[in-house]
C-alpha positions, 0 to 999 in steps of 0.5 A, a space after each residue: 401492585 402499583 396504582 394505575 394512573 390511566 385506564 381506558 374503558 363508560 361505567 354507566 353502560 350506555 350503548 353507543 348509537 349507530 348509523 349508516 356512514 358513521 366513522 369511529 375515531 376510536 373503537 375497542 381501545 383498552 390499556 392501562 398506564 402505570 405511574 412513572 411510565 412513558 408511553 408513546 402512541 404512533 400511527 398514521 394520520 387519522 388513526 385516532 391518536 389526537 382523539 385519544 389524548 383529548 379523551 384522556 384530557 377530558 376535552 372530549 367524552 367517549 361515546 362508549 367506554 371510559 377513561 379513568 384518570 388518577 392525578 393532576 393532568 398537564 396536556 399539550 395538544 394542538 396549537 390554539 388550545 389551552 390559552 385564552 387568546 386575549 390574555 397575556 402570556 403571564 396571565 395565561 400561566 396563572 389561569 392554567 395553574 388555577 384550572 389545574 387546582 394550584 394556588 397562586 402561591 404554588 404557581 408563583 413558585 414555578 413562574 420563573 422556571 416556566 419563563 426561563 424554559 419557554 425563552 419568551 420573557 420579552 413577550 410575557 406581557 403580550 397577548 398570546 394571540 400575537 404569538 407565533 406558533 413556535 412561541 405559543 408551543 414554547 409557553 404551552 409546553 413550559 406551563 404543562 411540564 412545570 405545573 407539577 402534573 402527575 400525568 403529562 400528555 403531549 401531542 405531535 405539536 412539538 413538531 412546530 418548535 425548532 430543533 433545540 427546543 424539541 431537544 429541551 422538551 424531550 429532556 424535560 419529559 424524561 425528567 418528569 418520568 424519572 420523578 415518578 410521573 406519567 407521560 403519554 407522548 403522541 408523535 410521528 417522530 419514531 426515533 424520539 418515541 423509541 429513545 424516550 418511551 419504555 412502552 408503545 401503542 400502535 393505533 390504526 383506523 381507531 383500533 389498538 393494533 399492538 402494544 409493547 416495547 417501542 422497538 418491537 412495535 415500531 418495527 411492526 408498524 413500519 413493516 405493515 403501515 409504511 409499505 411502498 405507496 406511490 400516491 396519496 389522496 385526501 379522503 374524508 371531509 374537505 377543509 374550508 382552508 387551503 389544503 393538500 389534495 394529492 401527493 405522488 412519487 414518480 420517476 423523473 420522466 413521470 412514470 410510476 416506479 417499479 423499484 427505486 435504486 441509488 441512481 433513480 431520479 425522483 419527482 414529487 407531484 403535489 396538488 393544493 387546493 386554495 378555496 379563497 385567496 390567501 396571501 400568506 400561505 406557504 408550501 413545504 416538502 420535507 424528507 424524513 428518515 425511516 424513524 421520522 427524523 427530518 433530513 431536509 426540506 424544500 420550498 417552491 420559491 427556492 427555484 423561483 416558483 410562487 406559493 399557492 396564494 391565489 384561489 384555485 388548484 395548484 399543481 407543483 412538481 419537484 425533482 430530486 437528482 440521483 445519487 442522494 438517497 442511500 439504500 434505506 427507507 424514507 418518508 415524505 411530508 407536505 405542509 401548507 402553513 402560514 407564518 403563525 400556524 399550520 393550515 394543513 400539515 400532512 406528515 409521512 404521507 408517502 414512504 419509499 424504499 431505495 435499494 442498493 445496486 452494483 457500484 459504479 466502481 469496478 474495483 469493488 463496492 463503495 460503502 456510504 455512512 449516514 442517511 443521505 449521500 451528498 455528491 461532493 467534488 473531489 480533485 486529485 493530483 500526483 507529484 513525484 516522490 523520492 525518499 521517505 517523508 522523514 528524509 524530506 523533512 530533515 533536509 528542509 530542517 538543515 540550515 543553508 550552506 555556510 551556517 546561520 548568520 
């Protein structure tokens, strides 16, 4: 029988305390992960995914139960963890290796690979507190994946990186797993989870709802969790930094949709709260496909509107014209961010389905491929035609009368 690398479950038997108004980040979550498995963890915001990784990383101790871990752990959690901000990138590489029990010689052997993968060689001797969030993630992932971990834990933080780097990270995680090591991958990108993982856990409200093959679990998750919902409001503790308070999907005239069709014009209403003036905050809206793959994003400044930098409650509306969505499922994500980090990242807060209607083409239906319909301008003209194309070509190839001079 294969040795278990991860097992959840507190050996001392101390019962948890309970009280009115308690919220359990995780409750009754039990599972085993075997060597070489790549396990995806999915669920909505607040489901307990990041808390689970913190427990497995031994950053957080569970109130009840236990996490039994066999092997060296490399973890990439939220931006800002794992590195000392005052130390340079070079110094943090050696510090991280030492924390994981590696000798300086072992770290030096992998050093060039880490620097090459992270693509931040020019800034290697700069304190990481001056790194952008993308640079930070590049180095953090490179360190976590290259210091020979037997277990690699990766949170949704990969969303901060650019597309090419995300692709590199997914490829590296695949290579790690092929080497017989274990990967636990938390993500809202369901396409990546389905492609990369051979097993999937679905968390909801701190509970394990379902586990099994990624395709089956993802489809069950989509069917149950991503039902059409026209409005999202923040619940729970209110942050002290700028945050998104409300996101609503409406028809272009402001009414609540009954059904969305290919010809529906949509409007997104967004409310942001800025407790104190913040000169660098930015607002972004992103539309994703049914598996979480990003399709396009938009920012208020593109239409001459200001970012929410002044203290107050900022309300925005952004309209999307008809005939751009196909008969598929889409997700809405809203982010408040600063140049170096997210202030409030709200992925997949709304989900909506677009339904097919009778085509405007009276001769039959028009089939569109892909995930979006981009209206393009077509032109058409007809010229008089005599004979066949070959005959026309032969006449053009004949020399003029009198032969060639």
